[in-house]
C-alpha positions as CSV (number, residue, x, y, z in Angstrom):
1,M,-39.8,-3.8,30.2
2,T,-40.8,-4.6,33.7
3,D,-40.3,-2.5,36.8
4,G,-37.4,-3.4,39.0
5,P,-34.6,-2.2,41.3
6,Y,-32.4,-0.8,38.5
7,K,-32.8,2.6,36.8
8,A,-30.7,3.3,33.7
9,D,-29.6,6.8,35.0
10,E,-28.7,5.5,38.4
11,T,-27.0,2.1,37.7
12,Q,-23.3,1.9,38.6
13,L,-21.0,-0.9,37.5
14,M,-19.8,-1.7,41.0
15,S,-23.3,-2.0,42.5
16,S,-24.7,-4.0,39.6
17,L,-25.9,-7.5,40.1
18,G,-24.3,-8.4,36.8
19,Y,-21.0,-7.3,38.1
20,Y,-21.3,-9.4,41.2
21,L,-22.5,-12.5,39.3
22,T,-19.6,-12.2,36.8
23,K,-17.1,-11.6,39.6
24,A,-18.4,-14.6,41.6
25,R,-18.2,-16.8,38.5
26,N,-14.6,-15.7,37.7
27,V,-13.5,-16.3,41.3
28,L,-15.1,-19.8,41.3
29,V,-13.5,-20.6,37.9
30,E,-10.1,-19.4,39.1
31,R,-10.3,-21.5,42.3
32,T,-11.5,-24.5,40.3
33,D,-8.7,-24.2,37.8
34,R,-6.2,-24.3,40.6
35,A,-7.9,-27.4,42.1
36,V,-8.0,-29.4,38.9
37,K,-4.6,-28.4,37.5
38,P,-2.9,-31.5,39.0
39,L,-5.3,-33.6,36.9
40,G,-4.3,-31.7,33.8
41,L,-7.7,-30.2,33.4
42,T,-9.3,-26.7,33.5
43,A,-12.6,-25.7,35.0
44,Q,-14.0,-25.4,31.5
45,Q,-13.0,-29.0,30.7
46,I,-14.5,-30.7,33.8
47,G,-18.0,-30.1,32.6
48,V,-17.4,-32.3,29.6
49,I,-15.8,-35.0,31.8
50,L,-18.7,-34.9,34.2
51,M,-21.4,-34.9,31.5
52,L,-19.9,-37.9,29.8
53,S,-19.3,-39.7,33.1
54,S,-22.9,-39.2,34.1
55,R,-24.1,-40.2,30.6
56,R,-26.1,-37.0,30.3
57,A,-24.5,-36.6,26.9
58,N,-22.5,-38.8,24.5
59,T,-22.2,-36.7,21.3
60,P,-20.7,-33.3,20.6
61,F,-24.1,-32.0,19.7
62,E,-25.6,-33.1,23.0
63,L,-22.7,-31.7,25.0
64,S,-23.0,-28.4,23.1
65,R,-26.6,-28.1,23.9
66,A,-26.4,-29.2,27.5
67,M,-23.5,-26.8,28.2
68,S,-24.7,-23.9,26.1
69,Y,-21.6,-23.9,23.8
70,D,-21.5,-23.3,20.1
71,S,-20.3,-26.2,18.0
72,G,-17.0,-24.6,17.2
73,S,-16.1,-24.0,20.8
74,M,-17.1,-27.6,21.7
75,T,-15.0,-29.0,18.9
76,R,-11.9,-27.1,20.2
77,L,-12.6,-28.2,23.8
78,L,-13.0,-31.8,22.7
79,D,-9.8,-31.6,20.6
80,R,-7.9,-30.5,23.7
81,L,-9.4,-33.2,25.9
82,E,-8.7,-35.9,23.2
83,K,-5.1,-34.7,22.9
84,K,-4.7,-34.9,26.7
85,G,-6.0,-38.5,26.7
86,F,-9.3,-37.9,28.6
87,V,-11.8,-38.5,25.7
88,V,-12.0,-40.5,22.5
89,R,-14.2,-40.0,19.5
90,T,-15.7,-42.9,17.6
91,R,-18.1,-43.2,14.8
92,S,-21.5,-44.7,15.7
93,N,-22.1,-48.2,14.2
94,A,-25.7,-47.4,13.6
95,D,-25.0,-44.1,11.8
96,R,-21.5,-43.4,10.6
97,R,-22.2,-39.7,10.4
98,M,-22.7,-39.6,14.2
99,V,-19.6,-39.1,16.5
100,K,-19.8,-40.8,19.9
101,L,-17.7,-39.6,22.8
102,E,-16.3,-41.9,25.5
103,L,-14.0,-41.3,28.4
104,T,-10.7,-43.0,28.4
105,P,-9.5,-44.8,31.6
106,Q,-7.7,-41.5,32.4
107,G,-11.0,-39.7,31.9
108,H,-12.8,-42.1,34.2
109,E,-10.2,-41.6,36.9
110,A,-10.5,-37.8,36.6
111,A,-14.3,-38.2,36.8
112,R,-13.9,-40.2,40.0
113,Q,-11.8,-37.5,41.6
114,L,-13.8,-34.4,40.5
115,P,-16.6,-34.6,43.0
116,S,-14.3,-34.4,46.0
117,L,-12.3,-31.6,44.4
118,G,-15.5,-29.7,43.5
119,A,-16.9,-30.1,47.0
120,A,-13.6,-28.8,48.5
121,V,-13.7,-25.7,46.1
122,L,-17.4,-25.0,46.9
123,N,-16.9,-25.5,50.6
124,E,-14.0,-23.1,50.7
125,Q,-16.0,-20.5,48.7
126,L,-19.0,-20.9,51.1
127,R,-16.8,-20.6,54.2
128,G,-18.8,-18.7,56.8
129,F,-22.2,-19.3,55.2
130,S,-24.8,-21.0,57.3
131,A,-26.8,-23.9,55.9
132,D,-29.8,-21.5,55.6
133,E,-27.8,-18.9,53.8
134,H,-26.5,-21.5,51.4
135,A,-30.1,-22.8,50.7
136,T,-31.3,-19.2,50.2
137,L,-28.4,-18.5,47.8
138,I,-29.3,-21.6,45.7
139,D,-33.0,-20.7,45.8
140,L,-32.4,-17.1,44.7
141,L,-30.1,-18.0,41.9
142,A,-32.5,-20.7,40.7
143,R,-35.3,-18.1,40.6
144,F,-32.9,-15.7,38.8
145,I,-32.1,-18.3,36.2
146,A,-35.8,-19.3,35.8
147,N,-36.7,-15.7,34.9
148,G,-34.5,-16.1,31.8
149,L,-36.0,-19.4,30.8
150,G,-39.3,-18.0,29.7
151,D,-37.7,-16.4,26.7
152,G,-35.4,-19.3,25.8
153,V,-32.3,-17.8,27.3
154,G,-30.1,-20.0,29.5
155,A,-32.2,-23.2,28.9
156,G,-29.1,-25.4,29.4
157,C,-28.3,-23.8,32.8
158,A,-31.2,-24.4,35.1
159,L,-31.3,-27.1,37.7
160,E,-33.9,-29.7,37.1
161,P,-36.7,-29.3,39.7
162,Q,-35.9,-32.6,41.4
163,Q,-32.2,-31.8,41.5
164,H,-32.9,-28.3,42.9
165,S,-35.2,-29.8,45.6
166,Q,-32.6,-32.4,46.6
167,E,-29.8,-29.8,46.8
168,K,-32.0,-27.4,48.7
169,A,-33.0,-30.1,51.2
170,S,-29.4,-31.3,51.7
171,A,-28.2,-27.6,52.1
172,R,-30.6,-27.2,55.0
173,T,-29.1,-30.1,56.9
174,P,-27.6,-28.7,60.1
175,A,-23.8,-28.4,59.8
176,E,-21.6,-30.5,62.0
177,P,-19.3,-28.6,64.4
178,G,-16.2,-27.6,62.5
179,D,-17.8,-27.9,59.0
180,Q,-17.6,-24.2,58.4
């Protein structure tokens, strides 16, 4: 093990980084759930909608890998989205064993609305943060995630370098008065 700020005999739950990361994720998921509820979606489901909309995945296997879900969890998630009318499954013409996923018109409409809902959620969560603090937070979390990638953990989570650089640059754009 490497040296670091935590000592086993001194670590307390309420001062643990793991506690704060988990709590932050839970707060963000809860806020996102409230924001997407009028669309008939949950925070967990919007990832599938956005991945299909951006064409980053179009099979259950690709989605599972990209979102770090096991195949059983992904199947249940897709079942719910299909039942709600957001997604359809079809067999590939080239290989009948392969299932292709497509958004329905309702799914495309949700995908169109999600960026503005997501931006509103994140802006509310970042209320009071300066542009520099936001950029620092993104940078620190990207470094934290990258430390887990060397051993194969979290490979589906990291920002692509170009995406990270673009987000970092846009985060440092000076805020307009009233944006905070």
